[in-house]
Chimera marker file (.cmm) of the C-alpha trace (Angstrom):
<marker_set name="trace">
<marker id="1" x="-22.791" y="-3.287" z="9.547" r="1" g="1" b="0" radius="0.5"/>
<marker id="2" x="-20.615" y="-0.764" z="10.387" r="1" g="1" b="0" radius="0.5"/>
<marker id="3" x="-18.206" y="0.654" z="13.600" r="1" g="1" b="0" radius="0.5"/>
<marker id="4" x="-18.764" y="3.855" z="14.348" r="1" g="1" b="0" radius="0.5"/>
<marker id="5" x="-15.931" y="5.524" z="16.105" r="1" g="1" b="0" radius="0.5"/>
<marker id="6" x="-13.399" y="3.170" z="15.168" r="1" g="1" b="0" radius="0.5"/>
<marker id="7" x="-12.192" y="-0.554" z="14.989" r="1" g="1" b="0" radius="0.5"/>
<marker id="8" x="-12.613" y="-1.240" z="18.201" r="1" g="1" b="0" radius="0.5"/>
<marker id="9" x="-16.298" y="0.207" z="19.014" r="1" g="1" b="0" radius="0.5"/>
<marker id="10" x="-19.289" y="-1.817" z="18.877" r="1" g="1" b="0" radius="0.5"/>
<marker id="11" x="-21.213" y="-2.833" z="15.478" r="1" g="1" b="0" radius="0.5"/>
<marker id="12" x="-24.078" y="-0.335" z="14.305" r="1" g="1" b="0" radius="0.5"/>
<marker id="13" x="-26.321" y="-1.303" z="11.264" r="1" g="1" b="0" radius="0.5"/>
<marker id="14" x="-27.397" y="0.562" z="8.408" r="1" g="1" b="0" radius="0.5"/>
<marker id="15" x="-30.916" y="-0.547" z="8.127" r="1" g="1" b="0" radius="0.5"/>
<marker id="16" x="-31.305" y="1.350" z="4.481" r="1" g="1" b="0" radius="0.5"/>
<marker id="17" x="-28.611" y="-1.450" z="3.254" r="1" g="1" b="0" radius="0.5"/>
<marker id="18" x="-29.800" y="-5.065" z="4.248" r="1" g="1" b="0" radius="0.5"/>
<marker id="19" x="-29.079" y="-8.443" z="2.272" r="1" g="1" b="0" radius="0.5"/>
<marker id="20" x="-31.247" y="-11.509" z="2.752" r="1" g="1" b="0" radius="0.5"/>
<marker id="21" x="-27.685" y="-13.548" z="3.195" r="1" g="1" b="0" radius="0.5"/>
<marker id="22" x="-25.944" y="-13.656" z="6.558" r="1" g="1" b="0" radius="0.5"/>
<marker id="23" x="-22.142" y="-12.973" z="6.893" r="1" g="1" b="0" radius="0.5"/>
<marker id="24" x="-22.339" y="-15.759" z="9.552" r="1" g="1" b="0" radius="0.5"/>
<marker id="25" x="-22.715" y="-19.289" z="9.260" r="1" g="1" b="0" radius="0.5"/>
<marker id="26" x="-26.339" y="-19.993" z="9.237" r="1" g="1" b="0" radius="0.5"/>
<marker id="27" x="-27.985" y="-21.923" z="12.702" r="1" g="1" b="0" radius="0.5"/>
<marker id="28" x="-30.802" y="-24.231" z="12.682" r="1" g="1" b="0" radius="0.5"/>
<marker id="29" x="-33.371" y="-25.020" z="15.338" r="1" g="1" b="0" radius="0.5"/>
<marker id="30" x="-36.445" y="-23.720" z="17.193" r="1" g="1" b="0" radius="0.5"/>
<marker id="31" x="-35.733" y="-19.672" z="17.683" r="1" g="1" b="0" radius="0.5"/>
<marker id="32" x="-37.983" y="-17.390" z="19.877" r="1" g="1" b="0" radius="0.5"/>
<marker id="33" x="-41.019" y="-15.835" z="17.754" r="1" g="1" b="0" radius="0.5"/>
<marker id="34" x="-41.214" y="-12.312" z="16.517" r="1" g="1" b="0" radius="0.5"/>
<marker id="35" x="-42.974" y="-9.915" z="18.730" r="1" g="1" b="0" radius="0.5"/>
<marker id="36" x="-43.471" y="-8.992" z="22.377" r="1" g="1" b="0" radius="0.5"/>
<marker id="37" x="-40.930" y="-11.320" z="24.006" r="1" g="1" b="0" radius="0.5"/>
<marker id="38" x="-40.720" y="-8.596" z="27.822" r="1" g="1" b="0" radius="0.5"/>
<marker id="39" x="-41.942" y="-11.804" z="30.048" r="1" g="1" b="0" radius="0.5"/>
<marker id="40" x="-38.702" y="-13.326" z="28.703" r="1" g="1" b="0" radius="0.5"/>
<marker id="41" x="-36.479" y="-10.563" z="30.088" r="1" g="1" b="0" radius="0.5"/>
<marker id="42" x="-37.669" y="-10.132" z="33.361" r="1" g="1" b="0" radius="0.5"/>
<marker id="43" x="-36.477" y="-12.781" z="35.426" r="1" g="1" b="0" radius="0.5"/>
<marker id="44" x="-32.989" y="-14.605" z="34.802" r="1" g="1" b="0" radius="0.5"/>
<marker id="45" x="-34.953" y="-18.139" z="34.548" r="1" g="1" b="0" radius="0.5"/>
<marker id="46" x="-33.408" y="-19.934" z="31.619" r="1" g="1" b="0" radius="0.5"/>
<marker id="47" x="-36.183" y="-18.865" z="29.603" r="1" g="1" b="0" radius="0.5"/>
<marker id="48" x="-34.635" y="-16.350" z="27.197" r="1" g="1" b="0" radius="0.5"/>
<marker id="49" x="-34.764" y="-15.204" z="23.743" r="1" g="1" b="0" radius="0.5"/>
<marker id="50" x="-33.189" y="-17.446" z="20.829" r="1" g="1" b="0" radius="0.5"/>
<marker id="51" x="-31.932" y="-15.352" z="18.270" r="1" g="1" b="0" radius="0.5"/>
<marker id="52" x="-30.714" y="-16.391" z="15.118" r="1" g="1" b="0" radius="0.5"/>
<marker id="53" x="-28.235" y="-14.455" z="12.600" r="1" g="1" b="0" radius="0.5"/>
<marker id="54" x="-30.229" y="-11.144" z="11.575" r="1" g="1" b="0" radius="0.5"/>
<marker id="55" x="-32.748" y="-10.975" z="14.545" r="1" g="1" b="0" radius="0.5"/>
<marker id="56" x="-32.524" y="-8.051" z="16.843" r="1" g="1" b="0" radius="0.5"/>
<marker id="57" x="-33.964" y="-7.290" z="20.384" r="1" g="1" b="0" radius="0.5"/>
<marker id="58" x="-35.409" y="-3.809" z="20.939" r="1" g="1" b="0" radius="0.5"/>
<marker id="59" x="-35.700" y="-2.670" z="24.496" r="1" g="1" b="0" radius="0.5"/>
<marker id="60" x="-37.566" y="0.244" z="25.282" r="1" g="1" b="0" radius="0.5"/>
<marker id="61" x="-39.054" y="1.704" z="28.874" r="1" g="1" b="0" radius="0.5"/>
<marker id="62" x="-40.291" y="5.386" z="29.637" r="1" g="1" b="0" radius="0.5"/>
<marker id="63" x="-37.903" y="7.911" z="31.208" r="1" g="1" b="0" radius="0.5"/>
<marker id="64" x="-40.359" y="10.729" z="31.419" r="1" g="1" b="0" radius="0.5"/>
<marker id="65" x="-41.040" y="10.440" z="35.023" r="1" g="1" b="0" radius="0.5"/>
<marker id="66" x="-37.203" y="10.810" z="35.995" r="1" g="1" b="0" radius="0.5"/>
<marker id="67" x="-35.713" y="14.004" z="37.411" r="1" g="1" b="0" radius="0.5"/>
<marker id="68" x="-33.292" y="16.317" z="34.921" r="1" g="1" b="0" radius="0.5"/>
<marker id="69" x="-29.915" y="15.369" z="35.959" r="1" g="1" b="0" radius="0.5"/>
<marker id="70" x="-28.313" y="18.206" z="37.626" r="1" g="1" b="0" radius="0.5"/>
<marker id="71" x="-26.730" y="21.247" z="35.694" r="1" g="1" b="0" radius="0.5"/>
<marker id="72" x="-23.518" y="19.810" z="34.381" r="1" g="1" b="0" radius="0.5"/>
<marker id="73" x="-24.500" y="16.451" z="34.678" r="1" g="1" b="0" radius="0.5"/>
<marker id="74" x="-26.115" y="13.821" z="32.171" r="1" g="1" b="0" radius="0.5"/>
<marker id="75" x="-27.336" y="10.321" z="33.075" r="1" g="1" b="0" radius="0.5"/>
<marker id="76" x="-26.055" y="6.982" z="31.436" r="1" g="1" b="0" radius="0.5"/>
<marker id="77" x="-28.398" y="3.795" z="31.141" r="1" g="1" b="0" radius="0.5"/>
<marker id="78" x="-27.169" y="0.548" z="31.626" r="1" g="1" b="0" radius="0.5"/>
<marker id="79" x="-28.444" y="-2.631" z="30.119" r="1" g="1" b="0" radius="0.5"/>
<marker id="80" x="-27.650" y="-5.529" z="32.586" r="1" g="1" b="0" radius="0.5"/>
<marker id="81" x="-28.065" y="-8.865" z="30.542" r="1" g="1" b="0" radius="0.5"/>
<marker id="82" x="-27.892" y="-12.572" z="31.776" r="1" g="1" b="0" radius="0.5"/>
<marker id="83" x="-27.223" y="-15.133" z="28.593" r="1" g="1" b="0" radius="0.5"/>
<marker id="84" x="-25.228" y="-16.741" z="26.383" r="1" g="1" b="0" radius="0.5"/>
<marker id="85" x="-24.012" y="-16.283" z="23.119" r="1" g="1" b="0" radius="0.5"/>
<marker id="86" x="-23.483" y="-19.541" z="20.985" r="1" g="1" b="0" radius="0.5"/>
<marker id="87" x="-22.728" y="-18.577" z="18.035" r="1" g="1" b="0" radius="0.5"/>
<marker id="88" x="-21.643" y="-20.520" z="14.850" r="1" g="1" b="0" radius="0.5"/>
<marker id="89" x="-18.183" y="-20.727" z="15.324" r="1" g="1" b="0" radius="0.5"/>
<marker id="90" x="-16.279" y="-23.521" z="13.812" r="1" g="1" b="0" radius="0.5"/>
<marker id="91" x="-14.666" y="-24.158" z="17.422" r="1" g="1" b="0" radius="0.5"/>
<marker id="92" x="-17.784" y="-23.926" z="19.144" r="1" g="1" b="0" radius="0.5"/>
<marker id="93" x="-19.628" y="-27.405" z="20.392" r="1" g="1" b="0" radius="0.5"/>
<marker id="94" x="-23.198" y="-27.398" z="18.193" r="1" g="1" b="0" radius="0.5"/>
<marker id="95" x="-22.650" y="-24.170" z="16.868" r="1" g="1" b="0" radius="0.5"/>
<marker id="96" x="-24.835" y="-24.739" z="13.499" r="1" g="1" b="0" radius="0.5"/>
<marker id="97" x="-27.751" y="-25.802" z="15.799" r="1" g="1" b="0" radius="0.5"/>
<marker id="98" x="-30.064" y="-23.870" z="18.392" r="1" g="1" b="0" radius="0.5"/>
<marker id="99" x="-30.351" y="-26.902" z="20.864" r="1" g="1" b="0" radius="0.5"/>
<marker id="100" x="-29.171" y="-28.112" z="23.247" r="1" g="1" b="0" radius="0.5"/>
<marker id="101" x="-29.862" y="-24.945" z="24.861" r="1" g="1" b="0" radius="0.5"/>
<marker id="102" x="-27.140" y="-23.811" z="27.598" r="1" g="1" b="0" radius="0.5"/>
<marker id="103" x="-29.013" y="-23.037" z="31.262" r="1" g="1" b="0" radius="0.5"/>
<marker id="104" x="-27.446" y="-21.431" z="34.750" r="1" g="1" b="0" radius="0.5"/>
<marker id="105" x="-26.909" y="-24.794" z="36.457" r="1" g="1" b="0" radius="0.5"/>
<marker id="106" x="-25.174" y="-26.383" z="33.673" r="1" g="1" b="0" radius="0.5"/>
<marker id="107" x="-21.815" y="-28.353" z="34.512" r="1" g="1" b="0" radius="0.5"/>
<marker id="108" x="-20.191" y="-28.707" z="31.364" r="1" g="1" b="0" radius="0.5"/>
<marker id="109" x="-21.033" y="-27.938" z="27.601" r="1" g="1" b="0" radius="0.5"/>
<marker id="110" x="-21.620" y="-29.734" z="25.671" r="1" g="1" b="0" radius="0.5"/>
<marker id="111" x="-24.171" y="-31.717" z="28.113" r="1" g="1" b="0" radius="0.5"/>
<marker id="112" x="-21.925" y="-33.992" z="30.943" r="1" g="1" b="0" radius="0.5"/>
<marker id="113" x="-23.462" y="-37.592" z="31.711" r="1" g="1" b="0" radius="0.5"/>
<marker id="114" x="-26.885" y="-36.283" z="33.507" r="1" g="1" b="0" radius="0.5"/>
<marker id="115" x="-27.160" y="-32.875" z="32.494" r="1" g="1" b="0" radius="0.5"/>
<marker id="116" x="-29.845" y="-31.886" z="30.132" r="1" g="1" b="0" radius="0.5"/>
<marker id="117" x="-32.220" y="-28.398" z="30.152" r="1" g="1" b="0" radius="0.5"/>
<marker id="118" x="-34.903" y="-29.370" z="32.309" r="1" g="1" b="0" radius="0.5"/>
<marker id="119" x="-38.288" y="-30.694" z="31.074" r="1" g="1" b="0" radius="0.5"/>
<marker id="120" x="-40.359" y="-29.636" z="33.465" r="1" g="1" b="0" radius="0.5"/>
<marker id="121" x="-43.485" y="-27.981" z="32.717" r="1" g="1" b="0" radius="0.5"/>
<marker id="122" x="-42.927" y="-24.181" z="33.142" r="1" g="1" b="0" radius="0.5"/>
<marker id="123" x="-39.718" y="-25.011" z="30.547" r="1" g="1" b="0" radius="0.5"/>
<marker id="124" x="-42.028" y="-26.994" z="28.426" r="1" g="1" b="0" radius="0.5"/>
<marker id="125" x="-44.319" y="-24.435" z="27.991" r="1" g="1" b="0" radius="0.5"/>
<marker id="126" x="-41.743" y="-21.657" z="27.176" r="1" g="1" b="0" radius="0.5"/>
<marker id="127" x="-40.468" y="-23.803" z="24.397" r="1" g="1" b="0" radius="0.5"/>
<marker id="128" x="-44.311" y="-24.059" z="22.870" r="1" g="1" b="0" radius="0.5"/>
<marker id="129" x="-45.102" y="-20.866" z="23.325" r="1" g="1" b="0" radius="0.5"/>
<marker id="130" x="-42.051" y="-18.539" z="22.683" r="1" g="1" b="0" radius="0.5"/>
<marker id="131" x="-39.484" y="-20.750" z="20.586" r="1" g="1" b="0" radius="0.5"/>
<marker id="132" x="-42.083" y="-21.148" z="17.471" r="1" g="1" b="0" radius="0.5"/>
<marker id="133" x="-40.092" y="-19.766" z="14.376" r="1" g="1" b="0" radius="0.5"/>
<marker id="134" x="-38.088" y="-22.910" z="12.899" r="1" g="1" b="0" radius="0.5"/>
<marker id="135" x="-35.393" y="-22.205" z="11.154" r="1" g="1" b="0" radius="0.5"/>
<marker id="136" x="-33.847" y="-25.065" z="8.692" r="1" g="1" b="0" radius="0.5"/>
<marker id="137" x="-30.849" y="-25.239" z="6.152" r="1" g="1" b="0" radius="0.5"/>
<marker id="138" x="-31.228" y="-25.607" z="2.709" r="1" g="1" b="0" radius="0.5"/>
<marker id="139" x="-28.426" y="-27.185" z="0.369" r="1" g="1" b="0" radius="0.5"/>
<marker id="140" x="-26.185" y="-24.491" z="0.534" r="1" g="1" b="0" radius="0.5"/>
<marker id="141" x="-26.241" y="-23.748" z="4.187" r="1" g="1" b="0" radius="0.5"/>
<marker id="142" x="-28.940" y="-20.619" z="3.443" r="1" g="1" b="0" radius="0.5"/>
<marker id="143" x="-31.855" y="-20.252" z="6.123" r="1" g="1" b="0" radius="0.5"/>
<marker id="144" x="-35.159" y="-21.174" z="5.216" r="1" g="1" b="0" radius="0.5"/>
<marker id="145" x="-37.847" y="-20.027" z="6.830" r="1" g="1" b="0" radius="0.5"/>
<marker id="146" x="-41.201" y="-21.510" z="6.656" r="1" g="1" b="0" radius="0.5"/>
<link id1="1" id2="2" r="1" g="1" b="0" radius="0.2"/>
<link id1="2" id2="3" r="1" g="1" b="0" radius="0.2"/>
<link id1="3" id2="4" r="1" g="1" b="0" radius="0.2"/>
<link id1="4" id2="5" r="1" g="1" b="0" radius="0.2"/>
<link id1="5" id2="6" r="1" g="1" b="0" radius="0.2"/>
<link id1="6" id2="7" r="1" g="1" b="0" radius="0.2"/>
<link id1="7" id2="8" r="1" g="1" b="0" radius="0.2"/>
<link id1="8" id2="9" r="1" g="1" b="0" radius="0.2"/>
<link id1="9" id2="10" r="1" g="1" b="0" radius="0.2"/>
<link id1="10" id2="11" r="1" g="1" b="0" radius="0.2"/>
<link id1="11" id2="12" r="1" g="1" b="0" radius="0.2"/>
<link id1="12" id2="13" r="1" g="1" b="0" radius="0.2"/>
<link id1="13" id2="14" r="1" g="1" b="0" radius="0.2"/>
<link id1="14" id2="15" r="1" g="1" b="0" radius="0.2"/>
<link id1="15" id2="16" r="1" g="1" b="0" radius="0.2"/>
<link id1="16" id2="17" r="1" g="1" b="0" radius="0.2"/>
<link id1="17" id2="18" r="1" g="1" b="0" radius="0.2"/>
<link id1="18" id2="19" r="1" g="1" b="0" radius="0.2"/>
<link id1="19" id2="20" r="1" g="1" b="0" radius="0.2"/>
<link id1="20" id2="21" r="1" g="1" b="0" radius="0.2"/>
<link id1="21" id2="22" r="1" g="1" b="0" radius="0.2"/>
<link id1="22" id2="23" r="1" g="1" b="0" radius="0.2"/>
<link id1="23" id2="24" r="1" g="1" b="0" radius="0.2"/>
<link id1="24" id2="25" r="1" g="1" b="0" radius="0.2"/>
<link id1="25" id2="26" r="1" g="1" b="0" radius="0.2"/>
<link id1="26" id2="27" r="1" g="1" b="0" radius="0.2"/>
<link id1="27" id2="28" r="1" g="1" b="0" radius="0.2"/>
<link id1="28" id2="29" r="1" g="1" b="0" radius="0.2"/>
<link id1="29" id2="30" r="1" g="1" b="0" radius="0.2"/>
<link id1="30" id2="31" r="1" g="1" b="0" radius="0.2"/>
<link id1="31" id2="32" r="1" g="1" b="0" radius="0.2"/>
<link id1="32" id2="33" r="1" g="1" b="0" radius="0.2"/>
<link id1="33" id2="34" r="1" g="1" b="0" radius="0.2"/>
<link id1="34" id2="35" r="1" g="1" b="0" radius="0.2"/>
<link id1="35" id2="36" r="1" g="1" b="0" radius="0.2"/>
<link id1="36" id2="37" r="1" g="1" b="0" radius="0.2"/>
<link id1="37" id2="38" r="1" g="1" b="0" radius="0.2"/>
<link id1="38" id2="39" r="1" g="1" b="0" radius="0.2"/>
<link id1="39" id2="40" r="1" g="1" b="0" radius="0.2"/>
<link id1="40" id2="41" r="1" g="1" b="0" radius="0.2"/>
<link id1="41" id2="42" r="1" g="1" b="0" radius="0.2"/>
<link id1="42" id2="43" r="1" g="1" b="0" radius="0.2"/>
<link id1="43" id2="44" r="1" g="1" b="0" radius="0.2"/>
<link id1="44" id2="45" r="1" g="1" b="0" radius="0.2"/>
<link id1="45" id2="46" r="1" g="1" b="0" radius="0.2"/>
<link id1="46" id2="47" r="1" g="1" b="0" radius="0.2"/>
<link id1="47" id2="48" r="1" g="1" b="0" radius="0.2"/>
<link id1="48" id2="49" r="1" g="1" b="0" radius="0.2"/>
<link id1="49" id2="50" r="1" g="1" b="0" radius="0.2"/>
<link id1="50" id2="51" r="1" g="1" b="0" radius="0.2"/>
<link id1="51" id2="52" r="1" g="1" b="0" radius="0.2"/>
<link id1="52" id2="53" r="1" g="1" b="0" radius="0.2"/>
<link id1="53" id2="54" r="1" g="1" b="0" radius="0.2"/>
<link id1="54" id2="55" r="1" g="1" b="0" radius="0.2"/>
<link id1="55" id2="56" r="1" g="1" b="0" radius="0.2"/>
<link id1="56" id2="57" r="1" g="1" b="0" radius="0.2"/>
<link id1="57" id2="58" r="1" g="1" b="0" radius="0.2"/>
<link id1="58" id2="59" r="1" g="1" b="0" radius="0.2"/>
<link id1="59" id2="60" r="1" g="1" b="0" radius="0.2"/>
<link id1="60" id2="61" r="1" g="1" b="0" radius="0.2"/>
<link id1="61" id2="62" r="1" g="1" b="0" radius="0.2"/>
<link id1="62" id2="63" r="1" g="1" b="0" radius="0.2"/>
<link id1="63" id2="64" r="1" g="1" b="0" radius="0.2"/>
<link id1="64" id2="65" r="1" g="1" b="0" radius="0.2"/>
<link id1="65" id2="66" r="1" g="1" b="0" radius="0.2"/>
<link id1="66" id2="67" r="1" g="1" b="0" radius="0.2"/>
<link id1="67" id2="68" r="1" g="1" b="0" radius="0.2"/>
<link id1="68" id2="69" r="1" g="1" b="0" radius="0.2"/>
<link id1="69" id2="70" r="1" g="1" b="0" radius="0.2"/>
<link id1="70" id2="71" r="1" g="1" b="0" radius="0.2"/>
<link id1="71" id2="72" r="1" g="1" b="0" radius="0.2"/>
<link id1="72" id2="73" r="1" g="1" b="0" radius="0.2"/>
<link id1="73" id2="74" r="1" g="1" b="0" radius="0.2"/>
<link id1="74" id2="75" r="1" g="1" b="0" radius="0.2"/>
<link id1="75" id2="76" r="1" g="1" b="0" radius="0.2"/>
<link id1="76" id2="77" r="1" g="1" b="0" radius="0.2"/>
<link id1="77" id2="78" r="1" g="1" b="0" radius="0.2"/>
<link id1="78" id2="79" r="1" g="1" b="0" radius="0.2"/>
<link id1="79" id2="80" r="1" g="1" b="0" radius="0.2"/>
<link id1="80" id2="81" r="1" g="1" b="0" radius="0.2"/>
<link id1="81" id2="82" r="1" g="1" b="0" radius="0.2"/>
<link id1="82" id2="83" r="1" g="1" b="0" radius="0.2"/>
<link id1="83" id2="84" r="1" g="1" b="0" radius="0.2"/>
<link id1="84" id2="85" r="1" g="1" b="0" radius="0.2"/>
<link id1="85" id2="86" r="1" g="1" b="0" radius="0.2"/>
<link id1="86" id2="87" r="1" g="1" b="0" radius="0.2"/>
<link id1="87" id2="88" r="1" g="1" b="0" radius="0.2"/>
<link id1="88" id2="89" r="1" g="1" b="0" radius="0.2"/>
<link id1="89" id2="90" r="1" g="1" b="0" radius="0.2"/>
<link id1="90" id2="91" r="1" g="1" b="0" radius="0.2"/>
<link id1="91" id2="92" r="1" g="1" b="0" radius="0.2"/>
<link id1="92" id2="93" r="1" g="1" b="0" radius="0.2"/>
<link id1="93" id2="94" r="1" g="1" b="0" radius="0.2"/>
<link id1="94" id2="95" r="1" g="1" b="0" radius="0.2"/>
<link id1="95" id2="96" r="1" g="1" b="0" radius="0.2"/>
<link id1="96" id2="97" r="1" g="1" b="0" radius="0.2"/>
<link id1="97" id2="98" r="1" g="1" b="0" radius="0.2"/>
<link id1="98" id2="99" r="1" g="1" b="0" radius="0.2"/>
<link id1="99" id2="100" r="1" g="1" b="0" radius="0.2"/>
<link id1="100" id2="101" r="1" g="1" b="0" radius="0.2"/>
<link id1="101" id2="102" r="1" g="1" b="0" radius="0.2"/>
<link id1="102" id2="103" r="1" g="1" b="0" radius="0.2"/>
<link id1="103" id2="104" r="1" g="1" b="0" radius="0.2"/>
<link id1="104" id2="105" r="1" g="1" b="0" radius="0.2"/>
<link id1="105" id2="106" r="1" g="1" b="0" radius="0.2"/>
<link id1="106" id2="107" r="1" g="1" b="0" radius="0.2"/>
<link id1="107" id2="108" r="1" g="1" b="0" radius="0.2"/>
<link id1="108" id2="109" r="1" g="1" b="0" radius="0.2"/>
<link id1="109" id2="110" r="1" g="1" b="0" radius="0.2"/>
<link id1="110" id2="111" r="1" g="1" b="0" radius="0.2"/>
<link id1="111" id2="112" r="1" g="1" b="0" radius="0.2"/>
<link id1="112" id2="113" r="1" g="1" b="0" radius="0.2"/>
<link id1="113" id2="114" r="1" g="1" b="0" radius="0.2"/>
<link id1="114" id2="115" r="1" g="1" b="0" radius="0.2"/>
<link id1="115" id2="116" r="1" g="1" b="0" radius="0.2"/>
<link id1="116" id2="117" r="1" g="1" b="0" radius="0.2"/>
<link id1="117" id2="118" r="1" g="1" b="0" radius="0.2"/>
<link id1="118" id2="119" r="1" g="1" b="0" radius="0.2"/>
<link id1="119" id2="120" r="1" g="1" b="0" radius="0.2"/>
<link id1="120" id2="121" r="1" g="1" b="0" radius="0.2"/>
<link id1="121" id2="122" r="1" g="1" b="0" radius="0.2"/>
<link id1="122" id2="123" r="1" g="1" b="0" radius="0.2"/>
<link id1="123" id2="124" r="1" g="1" b="0" radius="0.2"/>
<link id1="124" id2="125" r="1" g="1" b="0" radius="0.2"/>
<link id1="125" id2="126" r="1" g="1" b="0" radius="0.2"/>
<link id1="126" id2="127" r="1" g="1" b="0" radius="0.2"/>
<link id1="127" id2="128" r="1" g="1" b="0" radius="0.2"/>
<link id1="128" id2="129" r="1" g="1" b="0" radius="0.2"/>
<link id1="129" id2="130" r="1" g="1" b="0" radius="0.2"/>
<link id1="130" id2="131" r="1" g="1" b="0" radius="0.2"/>
<link id1="131" id2="132" r="1" g="1" b="0" radius="0.2"/>
<link id1="132" id2="133" r="1" g="1" b="0" radius="0.2"/>
<link id1="133" id2="134" r="1" g="1" b="0" radius="0.2"/>
<link id1="134" id2="135" r="1" g="1" b="0" radius="0.2"/>
<link id1="135" id2="136" r="1" g="1" b="0" radius="0.2"/>
<link id1="136" id2="137" r="1" g="1" b="0" radius="0.2"/>
<link id1="137" id2="138" r="1" g="1" b="0" radius="0.2"/>
<link id1="138" id2="139" r="1" g="1" b="0" radius="0.2"/>
<link id1="139" id2="140" r="1" g="1" b="0" radius="0.2"/>
<link id1="140" id2="141" r="1" g="1" b="0" radius="0.2"/>
<link id1="141" id2="142" r="1" g="1" b="0" radius="0.2"/>
<link id1="142" id2="143" r="1" g="1" b="0" radius="0.2"/>
<link id1="143" id2="144" r="1" g="1" b="0" radius="0.2"/>
<link id1="144" id2="145" r="1" g="1" b="0" radius="0.2"/>
<link id1="145" id2="146" r="1" g="1" b="0" radius="0.2"/>
</marker_set>
């Protein structure tokens, strides 16, 4: 991982220099399976991609049908995302586990009295279909993937 363009620029990753050890504290729980997860990106509905350290999501789209920008102009694309970052910082509640999952109508985190991720049939189907990659912690805090 490095910063292209200076100290305060976003992180970039060098895929020719990888390690199986995470530089972050590991997170355990049910992460989103690998593969096409486009349906999770189409709506802001509390069914989202659950990623753990080392994961990456790639978003691609076909811009071939767009007109070329006028001379002297350039086109910029923005990716709007709606979600949460639950890192494994020592000050993050439940920072080393995927659950409890945050959601849009949450009143407080960690959950307060009467609060909780919905268990309706749509949410249970989402959890069963997408969050099937179980990440467990080993004796030294290393991720043990089944």
